[in-house]
N, C-alpha and C positions, 0 to 999 in steps of 0.2 A: 504493499500500499504506500510505498514511498513517493511515487510519481503523482499519484492522485492527490496525496498530501501537498506536495510542492505545489500543484496547480491550485489546490483550494488556498494555501497561503498567499498566491499571488491574486486569486480572486478577491481576497480579503483587503490586499492593498491596491487594489484596482490597477494591476499591473498587466501587460500584455507578457506572451511567453512564445517560445519557438520551440515546437514539438519534433522530435523526430520518432517515428514510430519503427517497430521491429522488422516492417516490411520493406523498410527503406524510403518510405515518403515522409517529407518534411513540409512544414507549413507554420506560419504565424497564427496566432488566435488570442483570443480574449476569454479567460477563463469565467464561466458562467456560474455555475453552480453544481455541487455535489449530490448525486442520485445514488439509487441503489437498483440493482437488478432483483429478479425474482428469488434469487439464493442469497440475497442480503450483501452481495459484493460491492464495493465502491465503484462508481463509475463518474467521470467528470465530464459535465456537459460544458462545451465551450462553443464560441462563435469563431468560425474559422474565417480569417481574414484572406483576401479584401472583401469577399462577398458578404461575412457576417451569417454564413448558413450555420445553422446549429448542428452539432456533431457530439457523439457520444464517445468518449475514451476510456476502454476498459483498461484495468491497470497492466495486464499481461501483454496488452499489445504496445505498450510504450517503451520506448528504449532510452529516451532522455527528454529532459524538460530544462530549457535556459530562460532566464527573465530577459525581457527586452527593454532596453534603457529608453 
């Protein structure tokens, strides 16, 4: 639960993040909220930039999260 925690902290600070997924995809986003799936696993809802399309990021799919200044 490390990466969802990091995104949730950035959400509380009103910061943006650069996310690298395990499948090689990378994008910038605005962390929005912490949600839970049917198994009570934490998933971070983010607004992917530049379109601000909502996206759910499960912990096990995230490789890294970096704050954007």
